[in-house]
PLY file of the C-alpha trace (Angstrom):
ply
format ascii 1.0
element vertex 120
property float x
property float y
property float z
element edge 119
property int vertex1
property int vertex2
end_header
5.82 46.93 -34.40
9.54 45.90 -34.35
10.12 42.47 -32.69
13.55 41.61 -31.42
15.23 38.17 -31.38
18.54 37.39 -29.68
21.48 35.74 -31.23
24.44 35.00 -28.72
26.34 38.17 -28.81
24.03 39.97 -31.11
20.38 40.44 -32.14
17.91 40.73 -35.15
15.04 43.16 -35.21
11.96 42.16 -37.63
9.39 44.47 -38.80
6.46 43.31 -40.82
8.12 40.02 -41.48
11.65 41.44 -42.67
14.91 41.76 -40.88
15.33 45.70 -40.30
18.18 45.63 -37.89
21.01 43.00 -37.27
24.20 42.47 -35.29
26.38 39.76 -34.52
29.45 38.89 -32.72
31.20 35.93 -34.19
33.45 33.49 -32.60
34.05 30.80 -35.42
36.75 29.51 -37.53
37.55 31.51 -40.74
34.78 29.50 -42.61
32.23 30.37 -39.98
33.25 33.94 -40.16
32.99 34.11 -43.96
29.49 32.73 -43.91
28.55 35.15 -41.07
30.01 38.02 -43.12
28.08 37.15 -46.24
24.86 36.89 -44.03
25.40 40.00 -42.13
25.98 41.93 -45.45
22.80 40.67 -47.05
20.36 39.85 -44.37
18.67 43.27 -43.98
15.24 43.27 -45.85
15.50 39.27 -45.66
12.15 37.30 -44.71
12.52 34.26 -42.53
11.78 32.01 -45.54
14.82 33.72 -47.32
17.25 32.94 -44.58
15.75 29.36 -44.23
16.21 28.80 -47.94
19.89 30.06 -47.79
20.58 27.79 -44.79
18.93 24.70 -46.47
20.78 25.49 -49.89
24.13 25.99 -48.12
23.84 22.58 -46.16
22.83 20.94 -49.37
25.76 22.38 -51.33
28.03 21.16 -48.46
26.56 17.73 -47.61
24.92 16.79 -51.05
26.65 18.32 -53.79
23.61 20.70 -54.27
23.79 23.96 -56.06
25.10 27.11 -54.42
22.42 29.19 -52.74
20.91 31.70 -55.28
19.49 35.22 -54.59
20.58 37.66 -51.89
22.95 34.97 -50.36
24.69 33.93 -53.60
28.12 34.84 -52.46
28.06 31.78 -50.33
29.01 29.94 -53.53
32.69 30.75 -52.58
32.36 28.31 -49.76
31.44 25.37 -52.02
35.01 24.08 -51.49
34.26 23.49 -47.70
32.07 20.37 -48.92
35.29 18.38 -48.92
35.73 19.17 -45.20
32.94 17.76 -43.23
34.31 18.70 -39.89
33.71 22.40 -40.91
30.22 21.93 -42.31
28.67 22.85 -38.73
30.65 26.04 -38.12
30.19 27.43 -41.64
26.39 26.79 -41.01
26.32 28.15 -37.49
25.45 31.82 -38.29
22.61 30.88 -40.44
21.22 28.28 -37.74
21.26 31.02 -35.13
19.82 33.59 -37.22
16.87 31.55 -38.30
16.07 30.58 -34.62
16.27 34.36 -33.49
14.02 35.28 -36.41
11.57 32.70 -35.37
11.54 34.03 -31.88
11.12 37.46 -33.03
8.43 36.95 -35.39
6.38 34.62 -32.72
6.77 31.59 -34.86
6.55 28.86 -32.18
8.73 26.48 -34.29
12.14 26.35 -33.15
13.25 23.37 -35.39
16.76 23.70 -36.89
17.73 22.08 -40.13
19.62 18.90 -40.23
22.71 20.87 -41.38
24.61 19.36 -38.44
23.90 15.83 -39.23
26.46 13.66 -40.92
0 1
1 2
2 3
3 4
4 5
5 6
6 7
7 8
8 9
9 10
10 11
11 12
12 13
13 14
14 15
15 16
16 17
17 18
18 19
19 20
20 21
21 22
22 23
23 24
24 25
25 26
26 27
27 28
28 29
29 30
30 31
31 32
32 33
33 34
34 35
35 36
36 37
37 38
38 39
39 40
40 41
41 42
42 43
43 44
44 45
45 46
46 47
47 48
48 49
49 50
50 51
51 52
52 53
53 54
54 55
55 56
56 57
57 58
58 59
59 60
60 61
61 62
62 63
63 64
64 65
65 66
66 67
67 68
68 69
69 70
70 71
71 72
72 73
73 74
74 75
75 76
76 77
77 78
78 79
79 80
80 81
81 82
82 83
83 84
84 85
85 86
86 87
87 88
88 89
89 90
90 91
91 92
92 93
93 94
94 95
95 96
96 97
97 98
98 99
99 100
100 101
101 102
102 103
103 104
104 105
105 106
106 107
107 108
108 109
109 110
110 111
111 112
112 113
113 114
114 115
115 116
116 117
117 118
118 119
Protein backbone atom coordinates (compact mmCIF):
# COMPACT_ATOMS: atom_id res chain seq x y z
CA UNK A 1 0.00 0.00 0.00
CA UNK A 2 1.12 3.53 -0.71
CA UNK A 3 2.03 5.66 2.27
CA UNK A 4 2.05 9.45 2.11
CA UNK A 5 4.43 11.74 3.95
CA UNK A 6 4.08 15.50 3.80
CA UNK A 7 6.81 18.02 3.16
CA UNK A 8 6.08 21.73 3.46
CA UNK A 9 4.72 22.55 0.03
CA UNK A 10 5.08 18.97 -1.21
CA UNK A 11 4.79 15.28 -0.48
CA UNK A 12 6.49 11.92 -0.72
CA UNK A 13 4.74 8.62 -1.48
CA UNK A 14 6.41 5.42 -0.29
CA UNK A 15 5.49 1.93 -1.47
CA UNK A 16 7.26 -1.22 -0.29
CA UNK A 17 9.89 0.94 1.41
CA UNK A 18 10.80 2.92 -1.71
CA UNK A 19 9.87 6.43 -2.82
CA UNK A 20 7.47 6.12 -5.77
CA UNK A 21 6.30 9.73 -6.04
CA UNK A 22 7.75 13.01 -4.83
CA UNK A 23 6.99 16.70 -5.10
CA UNK A 24 8.58 19.70 -3.46
CA UNK A 25 8.12 23.44 -3.49
CA UNK A 26 11.50 24.88 -2.59
CA UNK A 27 11.85 28.31 -1.02
CA UNK A 28 15.57 28.48 -0.36
CA UNK A 29 18.75 30.15 -1.51
CA UNK A 30 20.38 28.98 -4.75
CA UNK A 31 22.44 26.40 -2.87
CA UNK A 32 19.37 24.94 -1.18
CA UNK A 33 17.61 24.89 -4.53
CA UNK A 34 20.56 23.09 -6.13
CA UNK A 35 20.59 20.40 -3.45
CA UNK A 36 16.80 20.04 -3.71
CA UNK A 37 17.05 19.69 -7.49
CA UNK A 38 19.57 16.85 -7.14
CA UNK A 39 17.35 15.22 -4.53
CA UNK A 40 14.22 15.56 -6.67
CA UNK A 41 15.95 14.18 -9.76
CA UNK A 42 17.21 11.08 -7.97
CA UNK A 43 14.81 10.25 -5.12
CA UNK A 44 12.37 7.99 -6.99
CA UNK A 45 13.27 4.42 -6.09
CA UNK A 46 15.29 5.46 -3.03
CA UNK A 47 14.79 3.88 0.37
CA UNK A 48 14.92 5.82 3.63
CA UNK A 49 18.44 4.53 4.27
CA UNK A 50 19.61 5.90 0.88
CA UNK A 51 18.27 9.37 1.69
CA UNK A 52 19.67 9.31 5.24
CA UNK A 53 23.09 8.25 3.94
CA UNK A 54 23.07 11.03 1.34
CA UNK A 55 22.06 13.57 3.99
CA UNK A 56 24.73 12.39 6.40
CA UNK A 57 27.40 12.27 3.68
CA UNK A 58 26.45 15.75 2.49
CA UNK A 59 26.69 17.05 6.06
CA UNK A 60 30.07 15.36 6.56
CA UNK A 61 31.33 16.80 3.25
CA UNK A 62 30.29 20.30 4.30
CA UNK A 63 31.29 20.20 7.97
CA UNK A 64 34.10 17.68 8.36
CA UNK A 65 35.93 17.52 5.01
CA UNK A 66 34.22 14.21 4.33
CA UNK A 67 34.02 12.56 0.94
CA UNK A 68 31.17 13.63 -1.32
CA UNK A 69 28.08 11.43 -1.32
CA UNK A 70 28.26 8.38 -3.57
CA UNK A 71 25.62 6.42 -5.41
CA UNK A 72 22.36 7.90 -6.63
CA UNK A 73 23.09 11.30 -5.03
CA UNK A 74 26.74 11.58 -6.19
CA UNK A 75 25.93 14.82 -8.05
CA UNK A 76 25.95 16.53 -4.64
CA UNK A 77 29.73 16.64 -5.06
CA UNK A 78 29.25 19.87 -7.03
CA UNK A 79 28.29 21.52 -3.72
CA UNK A 80 31.62 20.72 -2.05
CA UNK A 81 32.80 24.40 -2.19
CA UNK A 82 29.89 25.25 0.15
CA UNK A 83 32.01 23.82 2.98
CA UNK A 84 33.78 27.19 3.07
CA UNK A 85 30.47 28.95 3.86
CA UNK A 86 29.12 27.58 7.17
CA UNK A 87 26.18 30.00 7.12
CA UNK A 88 24.87 28.13 4.05
CA UNK A 89 25.19 24.58 5.39
CA UNK A 90 21.70 24.42 6.92
CA UNK A 91 19.93 25.66 3.79
CA UNK A 92 21.94 23.27 1.62
CA UNK A 93 20.85 20.34 3.82
CA UNK A 94 17.23 21.44 4.28
CA UNK A 95 15.58 19.42 1.48
CA UNK A 96 17.28 16.22 2.64
CA UNK A 97 16.31 16.84 6.27
CA UNK A 98 12.67 17.43 5.32
CA UNK A 99 12.53 14.41 3.01
CA UNK A 100 14.01 12.08 5.63
CA UNK A 101 11.37 13.22 8.11
CA UNK A 102 8.55 12.82 5.56
CA UNK A 103 9.67 9.32 4.54
CA UNK A 104 9.89 8.32 8.21
CA UNK A 105 6.32 9.51 8.71
CA UNK A 106 5.15 7.71 5.56
CA UNK A 107 6.76 4.44 6.59
CA UNK A 108 5.50 4.64 10.15
CA UNK A 109 8.99 4.92 11.56
CA UNK A 110 8.29 6.53 14.92
CA UNK A 111 11.72 8.08 14.94
CA UNK A 112 11.67 11.70 13.83
CA UNK A 113 15.28 12.43 14.72
CA UNK A 114 17.19 14.60 12.30
CA UNK A 115 20.92 14.61 11.82
CA UNK A 116 23.22 17.03 13.55
CA UNK A 117 23.61 18.75 10.17
CA UNK A 118 22.50 22.11 11.54
CA UNK A 119 25.00 22.02 14.41
CA UNK A 120 28.18 24.05 14.15
